[in-house]
N, C-alpha and C positions, 0 to 999 in steps of 0.2 A: 889453771882452773879448767875444770871439765864442764862442758855445756850439757845441761840436762835436756836432751833432745825429746824425751817423752813429754816434758812440760811444754816445750816449744810447740810440739805437735798438737797437744791438747788445746793449747791457747789458739792455735790456728783453726782447729775444728770448731771451737766455741765461737770464734769470730765469724766463720762461714755460716754457722747456724743462726747467729744473731742477725746477720744481714739478711738471711732468708726469711726470718720472722718479720723484719721490717718490710720486705718486698710483699709478703703475703698480706700484711695489714693494709698496705697502700692499695693493693690490687682489690681487696675486698670492698674498699670504699667506692670503687668505680662500678657503675651499674652497666651490665651488658644489655643492650636493647635487641628486641626482635627486629629483623630487617623491615618488616611491614610497619611496625610502630615507628621506627626511625624515619622511614619514608613519609609516613603521615605527618609526623612532627615537622619535618623539613618543608613539606608542601604547605602546612599551616603557617610557618614562619615566612615563606615566600609570599603567600597571599597577604599577610599582614604588611610586608614591606611594599608590595605593589599598591595596596590600598592607602598607605600613608603618603602624604605629600612630600615631595623631595625638598630637602632644605636647600636654600640658595647659598652657594659658596661665596658669591660676591667678588671673587678674584678673577673670574673669567677662565679658570683652568679647565672647566668642563665644556667650554664652548668649542664648536667645530670650525671656527674661523681660521683661515690660513695665515 
């Protein structure tokens, strides 16, 4: 039996194209931020965490006792 290499090659090209489409769709869903916007959001989140009271762990793991 002779292997139809053209069909195998075309199937490979179709597979690569399909995986490229999947990658592009996933990438389109991610939003790229301007560095200044990202920095502002991070500073805002840091301010929120500093303003919130720290929860008590209760197990003493955070204590600095020797």
